[in-house]
N, C-alpha and C positions, 0 to 999 in steps of 0.2 A: 219715708223721711219724716222731720219731728221726734223722735223720739230721743233724740240728741241733735245737741248746738253746734258740734264740731266732732262728727265722729271720725273715727282712722280705722281702714281695713289693709291687715298687714296679708296681702296674695302670695301666691306659688311667683318665684322667680319667672318658672318659662310662662305664665298667663298674664303677669299682674299689668301689663299694659293692655292687654286685650279686655281685661275684666274692666278696668277703667273705659274705657272707649263704649263697652258693651252698656256699660252702668249708664253713661252721654248720652247714648241712644235712645234708651228708654226712656230719661230724662232729661231730654232736650234744653229745658230751662235751669237746668241743677247746675250748683257751682259743685267742680270736682277739680280735685288738684291732681296730678299725680309726680309724686318726685320717685325718680327713676337715679338720683343720683346725689350722695349726700358726701363726697370725698371733700377733704380739705378743703377746695376753692370755695365748692358750692352748698357746703356745709351751712353755713351760715346766712345765705340767702336762703338756702331752704328752709330752712328752722323759722327766719323773720317772716315769711310768705305765710308758713304756718298759724302763725301767730299773732300774726296781725290784723290776717284777713279773715273774714269768716266761711266756710267752704261746710257744702251740702254736706261735702264726701273727702276723704286725701286717702286714695290708692298709694301705697306702700309694698314693695318687693320684700321678700320676707329676710332675703339676705343683709337689709339694710337694718335690721329692728337694733340690733347692738350698736348701730349709731347713734341712736335717743337715749341721753343717758341720764339718769335719775339724778336726785340730790343724796346728799352725805345724808341729809337730814331722815328722808324717806326712805334710801336704804339701810342705816338703822332699825326705821322701823318696821320695815319688808323681812328682815330679816336676823330678826331679834329670836325668835322663836326655833330656827333653823340653827343659830349661834349657842345657844341656851342650851342647845339639845346634843347639838356636838360636841361642847363643852360637858355637858351633864356624861355621854356616854364615852368619851374617851377617857374620863378618869373612871368611868366604873371599868371599861376594856384595863386598862390602866391595873387597878388594885384586882383585877383578877387574873391578869399574867402571870403564870407561873413560872415565868421561864427567869433564870439569873441571871441572865442579861438585860432586864426589862428598863435600865436607865432610870433617871430623875424626871418626874409630869415639870412641865413647866410650868411657874407658879404667874407669870401673869400670860394670858389666850394671848391677847390683844397684841401681842407685841413680841411673837415668839422668834428667835434668832435662829439662824443656822447651825449654828452651835449646841443650842438647845435640844433639834430635833433630831444631831449623828448622837448625843447624849442617850436620848431615848431609846436607841436600840434598833428592835424592828418590830416590829406587829401591829393589830389591829389600833391600838390606843394611839399610834404614831401618826396610821395613814386618816384616823379623824381629824387629829391636832392640824396636818397638812390641809384637809379640806376646810377646814375651820379658816384656815388660815390665807388659805384663798379668798372665800369671803371676806374674811378683815380689809386684804388686800382690795379689793375692788373698793369697800367703802372709803377707802382711806385714797382712791386714786379720785375717787367724786369727790372727796372735798380738797383735795387741792386743786380740782377742774373750777372747782368754785369760784375760785380766788382769781378767774381769771375771766371774766363775764363770760360762761358759758351760757347759751340759752338751754333752759334743761326741759326736757318733756315734760314736768309739774307745768311749766312756764307757759306752755304754747297752747293752754286752753282746751284741749282733747278730752271730753267727756263719756266718750267711749270709743272699748276697739272692738274692734273682731278680726278674726283670724281663720283663714281658708288653709286650711290642712294644719288645726289646733295639734295633732299628735305629733308634729316636729317639735313642738315647744313644752314637752309633755317631762324633761330631764330637770327636775329641781331634786340638789341633794337627797338623800337618802342617809338616814340616821339609823345605823342598828351597831353595835359592837359584835354580832354574829360575822364570821366569818366565810362564804361560803362561795364557791366556788363559780367565778363567773358572772359576778352581781358585782357592778359597777355602781357606786355607791356617790361619785362627784357628780354636780351639779353644771349645766349648761350658764352660761348668760343669757342666750337667748330665753330658757326657759325662768330664770329669774325675774328678766325683765318684765315680761308676762307678766307674772304672777303678782305682779302693780295695782 
């Protein structure tokens, strides 16, 4: 302890509570908070406890990772490279598509409509635009929540994040115009949140 003011540990669901207890036993004077429920009723209370108190460690199960929301500004900054990469790769894939049915490329990638996606036809460009659209929608969702006095991850004062079994968070979006059978290019919300 002492490396961070308010560290958070995401522990595997099966042993998160045991991890918190073992750390408390090893450091009896430490202020350790175990959060096992951030459902609708308990979420505000749990987030307020994290933000208001000084904790030596906060232990949270993996399954609750996506309950910690990021602000729209943080998500925009965090995802800028991915959004730019997806846009450039989608445009490149669309230009290289030799199909007569490749359709039109959307003019405003931040506000792609279902109709524009239908008109794109099939292919890698459409898949990349759809993946980018998912990320844009996550950012927009954060913007809507910020108007509802939501307590965001950045507001809690957590200055260190540790992850047990970190390989479960490795799925960030992969940008490529290549079509490789079996290659999943979509990202996971967990992977995106942990990237912060």
